[in-house]
N, C-alpha and C positions, 0 to 999 in steps of 0.2 A: 502170591504177587497178583496184584489186581494189573488187569491190562488198563491203560489209559488209551481211551479214545476221543480222538481229534476229529472236531467238525470244521471242515474247510467251507466257508461262505465266499461265495464270489458274486459280487454284486455287479450286474450287467448294467451299463449304461448305455440306452438304446443311441444308434447313430444314425442322425438322419441323412439320406443320401438322393440326391437328386438325379443321380445318373440314370434311371429308368426314365424319367422324363425326359431328360436331355437326349438320350439315344434314341427315343422313341421320335420325337421331334426332328432329329437329325435325318433319320432313316425316310421320313414323310417329306421332308424337303428335297431330299435328293432326289426321291420318287418324282415329285412336281416338277422340278427344275428340269429333269429329263423330259419330261412330257411336253413342257412349255417349248425347251429348244425343239423337239422332233415336231413340234405343231406349228410352231413359226414365232422365232424370238423378236424380229422386227415387224412389229405391227402398225400399220399405218395409226394415226391419232385418229383419224375418222373413218367410220365405216358403216356401210349401209348395204344391208341384204334383203332379199325378197324371196318368197317362198308362195307354192301355191300347194293346196290339199283339201283334205277333208276334215269335218268335225264329225265324231261318232256321238251323235248327241243322244244324251241319255235323259228324255223328257217323259211329259206323263202320257204314255201313249197306253193301247189296249191291254199289255201282258208286261209283267214285271220283267225289267233286264232289258227290254227292246230299245234299240237305238234306231236314229236317224241320221243318215249320212249327208251332211250339209257343206256343199263346197265354200271354201273360203281363200282369202288372201292375206298374208302377213307382209309388214315391213318393219322392219327393226334397224334402228340407227343407235351408232356408239360414238362419243365422244371423249375421249380418255382424259384429257387436259382439263376440259370442262366439268369432269364427273358430270356429265349429262346425257340423256338420250331418250327414246321414245319407243314404244309398241304401238302399232296400228294394224288393227285386223278388221277384215269387211267379210261378211257372211252374205249370203243370197239366200232368203228362207221365205218360202211360199211367194215368189217373186218381189220380195221385199229386200232392201238391202239394210243391215245392221252394222254399226260400227263400235268396236270396242278399241279404247285407246288409254294409253298412260304416257305421260310427260314426266321424265323424272330429272330431277336435279339435286346430286347428293342423295339426302334423305327425305326431300320434300317431293311430294308426288302430286298431280292432277291425273285424276283417272275417271273413268267411266265404263260400265259394262254394256254389253250389246243391247240390253233393253233398258238403259237409262238414258234419259234425254239431257242431263245436266253433268257437266265435269265437277268433282269435289276434290279438296286439297286436303292431304293428309300426310303424317309421318308414316313411312311405312318402307322399311328396308327389304320387306319379301320381296316387293317388285323390283327392286336392283338385282335380286338373284333370278327372277323371272326373266327379267331382260337378258341376262349374262347367259343363261341356260341354252338360248335360242342358238348358239355355235359355240364350240369347244373352246375356241383360242379365248373368248371372252370370259368363260366360266374360269378357265384356268387362271387368267388375270385377276378375277375376284379372289380365287383361292389365294394368290400370291399375295394380295395386297390384306388379306385376311389369315396371314400364316401364322401369326401368335396362337390361333385355334386350330393349327393344323395337327393333325394325329394319324400314326399308321393304325390300321385297323387289322393287318393280317392279309390273306390272299389266298388264292386257290391256283390250278395250274395256267391258267390262262390269265387271271388279274393281279394286280396290286390294288389293295384297298385302302384309300386315305379320306380323311373325313375333316372339314373345317366349318366355321362360322357359328353362330350362337344356336340356330336351329340347325343341328349336325346335318351337312348333306355328304354322303357317300361318295367319291368318284373312283370309277371302275377303271383303272389305267391297263392297256394290254401289256402285258411283260415283255412281248417280242418287239412291237411296234413303237411301244412308249405312248401311243396316242389313248385320248379319252374316248371311251365308247359307250359309257353308261354313266347315269347318276341314279341315287335313290335317297329319298328322306322320309321319315315317319311324322305322319300328322294325325290328328285327331276330328274325326267327323261325327256330328251328333246324330246320325242315321245309323254310319257303318261301323261305327267305332274307331280303332285304331287302323289306319290304314298307309299303304306306302303311295307316295307319289314318284314315279319314274320317267327317265328320257333315254332313249338308245338313239344313236348316231349310226348311220348306216353308209358304207361306201365311201371312197374317197377322191378328190381331185386337188389341186392347187391352183389358186387365186391369189394374186399380190403377195405371193410368196409364205401363203399359210395354206397348212393342208385343211381342206373344209370338206365335211361329210356330203354325201350326196341328197340323203334324206334323215328325216327325224321323226321319231314315233314319241309322242307323249302319253303317259299312262296314269290313269286315275282310280284308283279302287282295284288296282288289280287288273286294268282291261285298258286296250286303246283308246284314249279320248279322241286325238287329234294324229293326222298324218300329215306330212309335208314333205315337198320336194323343192329344194333349193334353185333359185335363180342366181343371177349373176351378182358377184361382191363388187360394192364400189367404193371409191375412197375419196371422190370429188366431192361430197356431200358437207356442207357447211352447217352450223348448230343455229341457224335461223330460220324463218318460215317459209322460205322458197320452196323446199322440198318437204316440208313437214307436215301440212296441211293441218294444223291445229289451231285455227283462228279461235277456237271456243276458250283458249286458254287465256290469262290477262296479258297482256302487252309487257308489264314490269317482269313476268315470270319468263316469258320468252326472250325478253333482253338477258336476264342472268343466265338462260341456256348458253351464250353465247359467251360469257366471262370464264375465262381460264382461272383454276384455282391457283393462287401463288402459294406455294410451300417455302419459298427462299426466305431467307431472313434480309431485312434491309441494311446493307453495307456502304457505309459513307467513307470514302477516302478524303482527309483532309490534310493537306502540304501544311506542315509547322515549321519546316527548317528545311536547308538545303539538303536534298535527297533523303528526306525524312517526312513519312505520311503517318497521321493518326487514323486508324481504323475505328470507325463508331459503330457499333453493334447494339442497334435500339431494342433487340429483344432480349438480350442477354445483360441490357444496362452495364455494357462492360466495353473495354478499350484495348486495342492492340496497337503495337508500333511496328512499322516498316521501315528499315535503313537500305538503301540501294547502296551498292558498291560499284567498283568498275565491271566486274563480270558477273555479279551473282546480287541476290537479296537475302536479307534475313528480318526473320518474325521475333517480335517480344511478345510473349503470353500466347497460349494456344487453349482458350476457355472450352469447356467440356461442350461435345456435341459434334459426332463425326458428319454428319449430314452439313452442319454449319461449317466446319474445317476444311470440308470438301468442296464447298462454294467457294470460300476462301479460296483455295489452291486454284480454280477454275478464274477466280477475278484476276489472280497473281499472273497467270498465265496469258491473259489478254492485254494487261498492264506491262507486263514485263517480258513479251514472247522468247526475248533471246538471253534473258538472265534467269538460270534455275536459282529455286530457293537451295541456301547451302547450310544455314544456320538458324535453329530456334534456340532463344535464351528465354527462359523461364525464372520467375521468380522465387515461386515456392510450388509446393504439390499441391494446393488446393483445387478441387474441379473447375472455378470459375477462372484458373490461370494455368493450370496444365492438364486439365482434363481432357482436352482433344488430341492428345498424342497419338490416339490409334490412326488418326487419319493418315500420319506422317511416316507410318513404320516402313513402307516399301520404298521409301524416297532415299538416296544417297545424302543423307543429310547429317550434321552432327547437332545433337541436343545439350544444351549448356545448362547444367545444374548442380547440385550438390549430390555426395555419394550416398548419403542416408535416403534419396529416394529413387535410388536405380532400381532396387528390386519392385518396388511398387510400379514403377514406370513401365517394367517389363511385364508386370501382371497385365497391366492395361493393354500393351500391345499385343499380346497374345489373345485378348478377350475377342471371342466371334460377336458379330454384329449383323446376323444375317435377318433380324428384324426391323432394321434401319432400311432406309432407302437408299443406301449408298452400298456399291459393291466394295468389299476389302480385300487386299491382296494379303496372302500368307505369307508371303516373302519379306523378310525383315532387314533392311539396309540400314536403318537409321543406328548410328553409333552415340556415345554418350561422352561427353568432356566434362571435368569436374574443377569446380572451385572449392579449395580447401577451406574447413571451417577457422572463422576469424582470419581468412586469408584474402588474398586480390589476384586477379590476372588479367592481362591485357591481351585482347584477341585483334587481329588485323591491324594493330596500332591505330585503332579507330575507337575501340571499346573497352573500358575498363569494368570488370564485375569485383564488387566487395561483398564479402559473405558477413551478416551482421545478425542471425537469427536468434541468438539466445538473447541480445540485447534489445529485441523488439517484443518481448513476451507473447508473440503472435504465433511463430512457428519456431522450431528448434535450429531449423536451417534456412535462412532466406537472403536471397541474392538482389543487390541494388544495383543497376547500370548507369555509368557515368560515360557520356560523350564529350571529350572536350571541345572538339572543334565547334560542336553547336552550344556548349555549355549547357548541355540537358542531363537532367537526372531522371531515372526512370524507377519509380519505387513500389512498384504493386500496388496493393490498398493498406499501406501504412500510415496515410495522410489522408485528411479530408479539407478541401479547399470550398468552402459554401460560395453558391452563385448569388446569395444575396449578400455577400461581403462579411458575414457575421464571423467574428474571430473568435475561437473556444480554444480552451487551454490545451495545450500539447502532453497527450497521454505519452504511455512507455514505447509504443510504435513509433510515433513521431520522433520523440526524444531520442531514440536510435539514430534515426536520419540527420536529426540536427547534429548531434554529436560526430556521425561521420564527416559531415562536410566541414566541420570545424577541425576535427583532428587530422584530416587531411589536406586542409586549406584548398579545398574544391572552389573553382570558380564556377558558381552555378546561377544561370540567370532564369532558367524555367524548371521547376518540378512538376514532372506528369504523374498522375496516377493511372491504373487500369481499370481500377474500381472505385466508386461508382461512376455513372455517366450521369444520371439525372440529378439535378439541384447543386451540380458543381460547375466551378469556373473551369475552363479549358486547360488551365495550368496554375500552380502557386509560385511564389518565389521564396526567396531566402528572407526577405523582410517579412513575408507573413509568418515564417517560422519563428522569427527574432520575437514577434508580436504575440505568437502564441507562446511562448516561453515568458514573457514578461507578465501575462495574465495569471492570476493567482486562484 
């Protein structure tokens, strides 16, 4: 009897995992946050620090490796909101004064070396780092703004090592004090080859609520290049020419140094009916609707962008300080209509949607946003309320929601909101009312809205869309829809 031999073939499908990258980043960001908090999290926008010391000048001397100690003074200024700053060093060598200067606005730099006569302009992100490493608190801020590149490298008994930047800089953060005590980065020199440039911060004092070192040593090619002792820290300096001594920099560049970098969106609140505002968002080519009630307010649509929606919440608090946000009404799940839900997760509000969107929104609500410039709370207080498919619901006796998703051919689930008191219909992106007055045939999306109005016999004076903003009339009318229906 012959034995049968069976061969079991197992095909292994590779599973791609991103857990290592995420875990590494989370460990690094945890260490960085602790160091920022330990050093000083409330940093004045404007800072100026002076220091004195010696440069161990490695020049053309009698024997290899000889250095000459040259006294020098440093002035370094930082302007966070303007994303500008400057470095000025003056050294006295053979009874002559020489000035090294760099004036920085974002990635544009005017600079000159000690032995150069003219300033030159260039794009140079290296000098942004060179300025930041003058004091630990600014280097930690730079690491935070560059945190997408942050990586945990390991550590020893004394330090945790994390790195950041396109030209990776290693930060040595003391495990006990959480303070930044040393930096290193690798570079290439055509004489010495692969070399390490390093900085060590020594001692500690507290000024302006910031833990400052007493002194600093910069290393080049493995040897001390300059040693400085810090003077006082000032926060009353302004990014103009009064304190900077930068007359050689063109006036237009000096003026730019004073300009704040605006990262917020332009939000325009436009009253369109009693207790109803349209919020125009130029950067998103989008609109939101705000309805004010006796004791609270409600928003219609929350387009993607946690920073955008955090800004909207700030504006709402200013405009309605005694009326909390209580409801979010979204038409459908697309990002430009509901992608900003994460910003509202920790608020005790109700989001009105359809049941098919619930799990998707829950995933968005749990997503981390540490790379954004907005702090997110992990506590989830937002609750859902649903409109049934092909159904309708009335909220607060003021707003009627209709579900017409299947009829639109746009999304399986889609809500349209009717405000009877104002005879206003909010439709998401189902319609287009061109600003040039041109009437185009009504597609399936628009036909669904038309059929809703006629079947429910709704009295509608104004039909609003949330998208787009550009090239559109403020609103359309039922007469516009009838004309679109008539066009073949």
